C-alpha positions in Angstrom: 47.4 38.3 -40.2 45.6 40.2 -37.7 42.6 40.0 -39.8 42.7 36.2 -39.8 43.3 36.2 -35.9 40.4 38.3 -35.3 38.2 36.0 -37.6 39.4 33.0 -35.7 38.9 34.7 -32.3 35.2 35.8 -33.5 34.6 32.1 -34.5 36.4 30.5 -31.5 34.5 32.4 -28.7 31.0 31.6 -30.0 32.3 28.0 -30.8 33.6 27.4 -27.3 30.4 28.9 -26.0 28.3 26.4 -27.8 30.6 23.5 -26.8 30.4 24.7 -23.1 26.6 25.0 -23.3 26.4 21.5 -24.8 28.4 20.0 -22.1 26.2 21.7 -19.4 23.0 20.4 -21.2 24.5 17.1 -21.5 25.3 17.1 -17.7 21.8 18.2 -17.0 20.3 15.5 -19.2 22.3 13.0 -17.3 21.3 14.2 -13.9 17.7 14.2 -14.9 18.0 10.6 -16.3 19.6 9.7 -13.0 16.7 11.4 -11.2 14.1 9.7 -13.3 15.7 6.3 -12.6 15.6 7.0 -8.9 11.9 8.0 -9.0 11.1 4.8 -11.1 12.8 2.8 -8.5 10.9 4.5 -5.7 7.7 4.0 -7.5 8.2 0.3 -8.0 8.9 -0.2 -4.3 5.8 1.9 -3.4 3.7 -0.3 -5.8 5.3 -3.3 -4.4 4.2 -2.2 -0.8 0.9 -1.1 -2.1 0.3 -4.7 -3.6 1.4 -6.2 -0.3 -0.9 -3.8 1.7 -3.8 -5.0 -0.9 -3.0 -8.7 0.2 -3.2 -7.8 3.8 -6.4 -5.9 3.5 -8.1 -9.0 1.6 -6.7 -11.2 4.5 -8.1 -8.8 7.1 -11.6 -8.7 5.3 -11.7 -12.6 5.3 -10.7 -12.8 8.8 -13.5 -10.1 9.8 -16.0 -12.1 7.8 -15.1 -15.4 9.7 -15.2 -13.5 13.1 -18.7 -12.2 12.2 -19.8 -15.9 11.4 -18.4 -17.1 14.5 -20.0 -14.4 16.7 -23.2 -15.3 15.0 -22.7 -19.0 15.8 -21.9 -18.1 19.6 -25.1 -15.9 19.6 -27.3 -18.8 18.4 -25.7 -21.2 21.0 -26.4 -18.9 23.7 -29.9 -18.4 22.6 -30.3 -22.1 22.6 -28.9 -22.6 25.9 -31.1 -20.0 27.3 -34.2 -21.7 25.7 -33.2 -25.0 27.1 -32.9 -23.4 30.6 -36.3 -22.0 30.4 -37.7 -25.3 29.1 -36.0 -27.3 32.0 -37.3 -24.8 34.5 -40.6 -25.2 33.1 -40.7 -28.9 33.1 -39.2 -28.9 36.9 -41.9 -26.5 37.9 -44.7 -28.6 36.1 -43.5 -31.9 37.6 -42.5 -30.6 40.9 -39.1 -32.0 40.4 -35.9 -30.9 42.2 -33.7 -29.6 39.5 -31.4 -27.3 41.5 -28.2 -29.4 40.6 
């Protein structure tokens, strides 16, 4: 009887150790899986924000392009007005006209 009890004890201790180790491993895997899901969720959020930022960047590029075109147009208008003022001044001087108004 004592021999059988010793054999059961010799088998039970390693068996319980294996079961305990399996439980700890399973808990670790569950925790890792949860962490992976959290990381996936965070990556999705960041990708969404990055996509929105790309849209904003494209819109800003379009606005900057339009602004440059408007600045070019305004500069051309100023150049034309300056040429017209010079031409009017030359006409007034050549004709001795009173162009002060």
